[in-house]
C-alpha positions as CSV (number, residue, x, y, z in Angstrom):
1,X,0.1,-12.7,-26.2
2,X,-0.5,-14.0,-22.7
3,X,-1.9,-11.7,-20.0
4,X,-0.2,-11.5,-16.5
5,X,-2.2,-10.8,-13.4
6,X,-0.1,-8.7,-10.8
7,X,0.0,-9.2,-7.2
8,X,0.6,-6.2,-4.9
9,X,4.0,-7.5,-4.1
10,X,5.1,-6.7,-7.8
11,X,4.3,-3.0,-7.2
12,X,6.2,-2.8,-3.9
13,X,9.1,-4.6,-5.7
14,X,9.3,-2.0,-8.4
15,X,9.0,0.6,-5.8
16,X,12.0,-1.0,-3.8
17,X,14.2,-1.4,-6.8
18,X,14.0,-5.3,-6.8
19,X,12.3,-5.4,-10.2
20,X,13.1,-2.9,-13.0
21,X,9.9,-1.4,-14.2
22,X,11.4,-1.5,-18.0
23,X,11.2,-5.4,-17.8
24,X,7.4,-5.1,-17.4
25,X,6.6,-2.4,-20.0
26,X,5.1,-3.7,-23.1
27,X,3.6,-6.7,-21.4
28,X,-0.2,-7.4,-21.3
29,X,-0.6,-6.9,-17.5
30,X,-3.6,-6.8,-15.7
31,X,-4.8,-6.1,-12.0
32,X,-8.2,-5.7,-10.3
33,X,-9.5,-3.3,-7.8
34,X,-8.4,-5.6,-5.1
35,X,-4.7,-4.9,-6.0
36,X,-5.4,-1.2,-6.3
37,X,-7.5,-1.2,-2.9
38,X,-4.6,-2.9,-1.1
39,X,-2.3,-0.4,-2.3
40,X,-4.5,2.3,-1.2
41,X,-4.5,1.0,2.3
42,X,-0.7,1.6,2.6
43,X,-0.4,3.7,5.7
44,X,2.8,5.8,4.5
45,X,1.1,8.6,2.4
46,X,4.4,9.2,0.2
47,X,4.8,5.2,-0.4
48,X,1.1,5.1,-1.2
49,X,1.3,7.8,-3.8
50,X,4.3,6.1,-5.4
51,X,2.7,2.7,-5.5
52,X,-0.5,4.0,-7.1
53,X,1.5,5.9,-9.7
54,X,3.4,2.6,-10.6
55,X,-0.1,0.8,-10.5
56,X,-1.4,3.3,-13.0
57,X,1.6,3.1,-15.4
58,X,1.8,-0.7,-15.4
59,X,-1.9,-1.7,-15.4
60,X,-4.2,0.9,-17.3
61,X,-6.7,-1.7,-17.8
62,X,-8.3,-3.2,-14.8
63,X,-10.0,-6.7,-14.8
64,X,-13.6,-6.6,-13.5
65,X,-14.2,-9.1,-10.7
66,X,-17.4,-10.8,-10.0
67,X,-19.0,-11.8,-6.9
68,X,-21.8,-13.7,-5.6
69,X,-23.6,-13.9,-2.2
70,X,-25.1,-17.0,-0.7
71,X,-27.6,-17.2,1.9
72,X,-28.2,-19.8,4.6
73,X,-31.6,-20.0,5.8
74,X,-32.4,-21.9,9.1
75,X,-35.6,-23.9,9.0
76,X,-35.7,-24.1,12.9
């Protein structure tokens, strides 16, 4: 079964009634802390709570992201 990475606009579309949550249920959906962090930065507290609730319902599994830091050293 294919996995689908969700962007934050999907959660907003569900909340706004543009996407029916039932069409997403049962699919192998994934998100990362990046999407959750973006939703958590929503200024409107009621909307934030609703978005995070939808996030939890649709993406119980979060993909782990990796990162790297490169250093540039000047030889001057």
